[in-house]
The first five atom37 places (N, CA, C, CB, O) and aatype in JSON, in Angstrom:
{
  "aatype": [12, 11, 11, 2, 9, 13, 0, 19, 4, 19, 13, 18, 10, 9, 0, 10, 10, 10, 1, 18, 10, 16, 2, 1, 15, 7, 10, 10, 0, 7, 19, 15, 2, 16, 19, 10, 19, 16, 10, 10, 5, 7, 19, 7, 14, 16, 19, 7, 0, 19, 19, 0, 12, 9, 10, 13, 1, 9, 11, 14, 19, 12, 15, 10, 5, 7],
  "atom_mask": [
    [1, 1, 1, 1, 1],
    [1, 1, 1, 1, 1],
    [1, 1, 1, 1, 1],
    [1, 1, 1, 1, 1],
    [1, 1, 1, 1, 1],
    [1, 1, 1, 1, 1],
    [1, 1, 1, 1, 1],
    [1, 1, 1, 1, 1],
    [1, 1, 1, 1, 1],
    [1, 1, 1, 1, 1],
    [1, 1, 1, 1, 1],
    [1, 1, 1, 1, 1],
    [1, 1, 1, 1, 1],
    [1, 1, 1, 1, 1],
    [1, 1, 1, 1, 1],
    [1, 1, 1, 1, 1],
    [1, 1, 1, 1, 1],
    [1, 1, 1, 1, 1],
    [1, 1, 1, 1, 1],
    [1, 1, 1, 1, 1],
    [1, 1, 1, 1, 1],
    [1, 1, 1, 1, 1],
    [1, 1, 1, 1, 1],
    [1, 1, 1, 1, 1],
    [1, 1, 1, 1, 1],
    [1, 1, 1, 0, 1],
    [1, 1, 1, 1, 1],
    [1, 1, 1, 1, 1],
    [1, 1, 1, 1, 1],
    [1, 1, 1, 0, 1],
    [1, 1, 1, 1, 1],
    [1, 1, 1, 1, 1],
    [1, 1, 1, 1, 1],
    [1, 1, 1, 1, 1],
    [1, 1, 1, 1, 1],
    [1, 1, 1, 1, 1],
    [1, 1, 1, 1, 1],
    [1, 1, 1, 1, 1],
    [1, 1, 1, 1, 1],
    [1, 1, 1, 1, 1],
    [1, 1, 1, 1, 1],
    [1, 1, 1, 0, 1],
    [1, 1, 1, 1, 1],
    [1, 1, 1, 0, 1],
    [1, 1, 1, 1, 1],
    [1, 1, 1, 1, 1],
    [1, 1, 1, 1, 1],
    [1, 1, 1, 0, 1],
    [1, 1, 1, 1, 1],
    [1, 1, 1, 1, 1],
    [1, 1, 1, 1, 1],
    [1, 1, 1, 1, 1],
    [1, 1, 1, 1, 1],
    [1, 1, 1, 1, 1],
    [1, 1, 1, 1, 1],
    [1, 1, 1, 1, 1],
    [1, 1, 1, 1, 1],
    [1, 1, 1, 1, 1],
    [1, 1, 1, 1, 1],
    [1, 1, 1, 1, 1],
    [1, 1, 1, 1, 1],
    [1, 1, 1, 1, 1],
    [1, 1, 1, 1, 1],
    [1, 1, 1, 1, 1],
    [1, 1, 1, 1, 1],
    [1, 1, 1, 0, 1]
  ],
  "atom_positions": [
    [[10.09, -22.45, 11.41], [11.15, -21.86, 12.22], [11.06, -20.34, 12.21], [12.52, -22.31, 11.73], [11.17, -19.71, 13.26]],
    [[10.86, -19.74, 11.02], [10.79, -18.28, 10.94], [9.59, -17.74, 11.71], [10.72, -17.83, 9.49], [9.65, -16.67, 12.31]],
    [[8.49, -18.51, 11.69], [7.29, -18.09, 12.43], [7.59, -17.95, 13.9], [6.15, -19.08, 12.21], [7.11, -17.02, 14.55]],
    [[8.38, -18.86, 14.44], [8.72, -18.82, 15.86], [9.61, -17.62, 16.19], [9.42, -20.1, 16.27], [9.45, -17.0, 17.24]],
    [[10.52, -17.29, 15.31], [11.41, -16.15, 15.55], [10.61, -14.86, 15.56], [12.52, -16.08, 14.49], [10.81, -14.02, 16.44]],
    [[9.72, -14.68, 14.6], [8.89, -13.48, 14.56], [7.94, -13.42, 15.75], [8.1, -13.43, 13.26], [7.69, -12.34, 16.29]],
    [[7.42, -14.56, 16.17], [6.53, -14.59, 17.33], [7.28, -14.17, 18.59], [5.93, -16.0, 17.51], [6.74, -13.43, 19.41]],
    [[8.5, -14.64, 18.76], [9.31, -14.25, 19.92], [9.63, -12.76, 19.87], [10.61, -15.07, 19.97], [9.62, -12.09, 20.9]],
    [[9.92, -12.24, 18.68], [10.21, -10.81, 18.54], [8.98, -9.97, 18.9], [10.66, -10.49, 17.1], [9.11, -8.96, 19.59]],
    [[7.81, -10.37, 18.43], [6.58, -9.65, 18.76], [6.32, -9.7, 20.26], [5.38, -10.24, 18.0], [6.01, -8.68, 20.88]],
    [[6.46, -10.87, 20.84], [6.3, -11.02, 22.29], [7.24, -10.09, 23.05], [6.55, -12.47, 22.71], [6.82, -9.37, 23.96]],
    [[8.5, -10.09, 22.67], [9.52, -9.31, 23.37], [9.24, -7.81, 23.24], [10.9, -9.63, 22.82], [9.35, -7.08, 24.22]],
    [[8.9, -7.36, 22.04], [8.63, -5.94, 21.83], [7.41, -5.46, 22.63], [8.4, -5.66, 20.34], [7.44, -4.38, 23.22]],
    [[6.36, -6.25, 22.65], [5.17, -5.87, 23.41], [5.47, -5.87, 24.9], [4.0, -6.83, 23.1], [5.04, -4.97, 25.62]],
    [[6.18, -6.87, 25.37], [6.52, -6.94, 26.8], [7.37, -5.75, 27.22], [7.25, -8.25, 27.12], [7.15, -5.16, 28.28]],
    [[8.35, -5.39, 26.39], [9.19, -4.24, 26.72], [8.42, -2.93, 26.65], [10.39, -4.19, 25.78], [8.6, -2.06, 27.51]],
    [[7.58, -2.78, 25.65], [6.79, -1.56, 25.51], [5.87, -1.36, 26.7], [5.98, -1.6, 24.21], [5.8, -0.26, 27.26]],
    [[5.16, -2.39, 27.09], [4.26, -2.27, 28.23], [5.02, -2.06, 29.53], [3.38, -3.51, 28.35], [4.56, -1.33, 30.41]],
    [[6.17, -2.67, 29.66], [6.99, -2.47, 30.86], [7.46, -1.01, 30.94], [8.22, -3.44, 30.86], [7.45, -0.4, 32.0]],
    [[7.86, -0.48, 29.8], [8.29, 0.93, 29.76], [7.13, 1.86, 30.1], [8.86, 1.28, 28.38], [7.28, 2.79, 30.89]],
    [[5.97, 1.59, 29.5], [4.81, 2.46, 29.74], [4.37, 2.45, 31.2], [3.67, 2.04, 28.86], [3.97, 3.48, 31.72]],
    [[4.42, 1.31, 31.84], [3.94, 1.23, 33.22], [4.98, 1.71, 34.23], [3.54, -0.19, 33.54], [4.61, 2.12, 35.33]],
    [[6.26, 1.66, 33.89], [7.28, 2.03, 34.87], [7.89, 3.41, 34.64], [8.37, 1.01, 34.85], [8.16, 4.12, 35.6]],
    [[8.1, 3.8, 33.41], [8.85, 5.02, 33.13], [7.97, 6.22, 32.75], [9.82, 4.76, 32.04], [8.38, 7.36, 32.94]],
    [[6.79, 5.97, 32.21], [6.0, 7.08, 31.68], [5.09, 7.72, 32.72], [5.17, 6.6, 30.53], [4.52, 8.79, 32.46]],
    [[4.93, 7.13, 33.86], [4.05, 7.68, 34.88], [2.59, 7.38, 34.61], [0.0, 0.0, 0.0], [1.71, 8.05, 35.14]],
    [[2.33, 6.41, 33.79], [0.96, 6.03, 33.43], [0.17, 5.57, 34.65], [0.98, 4.93, 32.39], [-1.04, 5.79, 34.72]],
    [[0.82, 4.94, 35.59], [0.14, 4.41, 36.77], [0.31, 5.32, 38.0], [0.66, 3.03, 37.09], [0.1, 4.88, 39.13]],
    [[0.7, 6.56, 37.78], [0.96, 7.47, 38.9], [-0.31, 7.76, 39.72], [1.53, 8.79, 38.38], [-0.22, 8.0, 40.92]],
    [[-1.47, 7.73, 39.09], [-2.71, 8.02, 39.8], [-3.31, 6.84, 40.54], [0.0, 0.0, 0.0], [-4.31, 7.01, 41.24]],
    [[-2.74, 5.66, 40.39], [-3.27, 4.47, 41.05], [-2.64, 4.36, 42.43], [-2.99, 3.18, 40.21], [-1.41, 4.32, 42.56]],
    [[-3.46, 4.33, 43.46], [-2.93, 4.32, 44.82], [-2.79, 2.91, 45.41], [-3.81, 5.15, 45.72], [-2.08, 2.73, 46.39]],
    [[-3.45, 1.93, 44.83], [-3.4, 0.57, 45.34], [-2.1, -0.09, 44.86], [-4.64, -0.25, 44.87], [-1.91, -0.29, 43.66]],
    [[-1.21, -0.42, 45.78], [0.1, -0.96, 45.41], [0.02, -2.35, 44.79], [1.0, -1.0, 46.62], [0.84, -2.69, 43.93]],
    [[-0.95, -3.13, 45.22], [-1.11, -4.47, 44.64], [-1.52, -4.36, 43.18], [-2.15, -5.29, 45.44], [-1.0, -5.09, 42.33]],
    [[-2.44, -3.48, 42.88], [-2.89, -3.27, 41.5], [-1.76, -2.72, 40.63], [-4.08, -2.31, 41.46], [-1.61, -3.14, 39.49]],
    [[-0.97, -1.81, 41.17], [0.17, -1.26, 40.42], [1.16, -2.37, 40.1], [0.86, -0.14, 41.22], [1.66, -2.45, 38.98]],
    [[1.44, -3.22, 41.06], [2.38, -4.33, 40.84], [1.86, -5.28, 39.78], [2.63, -5.08, 42.14], [2.62, -5.72, 38.91]],
    [[0.58, -5.61, 39.82], [-0.01, -6.49, 38.82], [0.04, -5.86, 37.43], [-1.45, -6.83, 39.18], [0.37, -6.54, 36.45]],
    [[-0.27, -4.6, 37.33], [-0.26, -3.92, 36.03], [1.15, -3.76, 35.48], [-0.93, -2.57, 36.14], [1.34, -3.76, 34.27]],
    [[2.13, -3.61, 36.35], [3.51, -3.51, 35.89], [4.01, -4.84, 35.33], [4.42, -3.06, 37.04], [4.89, -4.85, 34.46]],
    [[3.48, -5.94, 35.8], [3.92, -7.25, 35.34], [3.08, -7.88, 34.26], [0.0, 0.0, 0.0], [3.3, -9.04, 33.9]],
    [[2.12, -7.14, 33.72], [1.19, -7.71, 32.75], [1.77, -7.76, 31.33], [-0.1, -6.91, 32.75], [1.2, -8.41, 30.46]],
    [[2.89, -7.1, 31.08], [3.48, -7.03, 29.75], [3.76, -8.39, 29.11], [0.0, 0.0, 0.0], [3.35, -8.61, 27.97]],
    [[4.45, -9.29, 29.79], [4.71, -10.6, 29.19], [3.44, -11.4, 28.89], [5.59, -11.41, 30.11], [3.38, -12.13, 27.9]],
    [[2.43, -11.26, 29.72], [1.18, -11.98, 29.47], [0.5, -11.44, 28.22], [0.24, -11.86, 30.69], [0.06, -12.21, 27.36]],
    [[0.4, -10.14, 28.12], [-0.23, -9.54, 26.94], [0.59, -9.87, 25.69], [-0.36, -8.0, 27.11], [0.02, -10.19, 24.64]],
    [[1.91, -9.8, 25.79], [2.77, -10.14, 24.65], [2.58, -11.57, 24.2], [0.0, 0.0, 0.0], [2.54, -11.84, 23.0]],
    [[2.47, -12.49, 25.14], [2.29, -13.9, 24.78], [0.94, -14.13, 24.13], [2.42, -14.79, 26.02], [0.84, -14.86, 23.14]],
    [[-0.11, -13.52, 24.66], [-1.44, -13.7, 24.09], [-1.51, -13.12, 22.68], [-2.51, -13.04, 24.98], [-2.06, -13.74, 21.78]],
    [[-0.95, -11.93, 22.49], [-0.96, -11.31, 21.16], [-0.17, -12.15, 20.16], [-0.39, -9.87, 21.22], [-0.63, -12.37, 19.04]],
    [[1.01, -12.62, 20.55], [1.83, -13.45, 19.66], [1.1, -14.75, 19.31], [3.19, -13.76, 20.31], [1.16, -15.2, 18.17]],
    [[0.43, -15.35, 20.29], [-0.3, -16.59, 20.02], [-1.46, -16.36, 19.06], [-0.81, -17.21, 21.33], [-1.74, -17.21, 18.22]],
    [[-2.13, -15.24, 19.19], [-3.26, -14.94, 18.3], [-2.76, -14.58, 16.9], [-4.11, -13.8, 18.87], [-3.28, -15.08, 15.91]],
    [[-1.75, -13.7, 16.82], [-1.25, -13.26, 15.51], [-0.66, -14.4, 14.69], [-0.2, -12.2, 15.7], [-0.89, -14.48, 13.48]],
    [[0.09, -15.28, 15.33], [0.78, -16.34, 14.62], [0.07, -17.69, 14.71], [2.18, -16.48, 15.16], [0.61, -18.72, 14.3]],
    [[-1.15, -17.68, 15.26], [-1.98, -18.88, 15.38], [-1.22, -20.04, 16.02], [-2.49, -19.31, 14.01], [-1.2, -21.16, 15.5]],
    [[-0.59, -19.75, 17.15], [0.15, -20.77, 17.89], [-0.8, -21.4, 18.9], [1.42, -20.15, 18.6], [-1.39, -20.7, 19.72]],
    [[-0.93, -22.69, 18.83], [-1.8, -23.41, 19.76], [-0.98, -23.93, 20.93], [-2.54, -24.57, 19.05], [0.08, -24.53, 20.72]],
    [[-1.45, -23.71, 22.14], [-0.7, -24.23, 23.3], [-0.76, -25.75, 23.34], [-1.24, -23.64, 24.62], [-1.82, -26.35, 23.16]],
    [[0.37, -26.36, 23.57], [0.46, -27.81, 23.65], [0.66, -28.2, 25.11], [1.61, -28.37, 22.74], [1.63, -27.79, 25.74]],
    [[-0.25, -28.98, 25.62], [-0.16, -29.41, 27.01], [0.29, -30.86, 27.06], [-1.52, -29.22, 27.74], [-0.21, -31.71, 26.32]],
    [[1.24, -31.13, 27.94], [1.68, -32.51, 28.15], [2.11, -32.66, 29.6], [2.84, -32.89, 27.19], [2.21, -31.68, 30.33]],
    [[2.35, -33.87, 30.01], [2.8, -34.11, 31.37], [4.22, -33.61, 31.6], [2.71, -35.58, 31.7], [4.62, -33.38, 32.75]],
    [[4.99, -33.45, 30.53], [6.37, -33.0, 30.64], [6.48, -31.49, 30.57], [7.22, -33.63, 29.53], [7.56, -30.95, 30.76]],
    [[5.4, -30.8, 30.31], [5.42, -29.34, 30.23], [5.54, -28.92, 28.83], [0.0, 0.0, 0.0], [5.56, -27.72, 28.55]]
  ]
}
């Protein structure tokens, strides 16, 4: 149970940090392609999930029910 709480916290912190960096810091100011900017602004949750899965050795479980 504690592993899951820490994994969610790591995911959330990384997602928020990347969202802040891409939206508020002007990191993507030099990118002129709007599609690329949109994709990079939304990449935070994906990176957070991958990092949390690697750090906490969480294996994805696939089933017909989701």
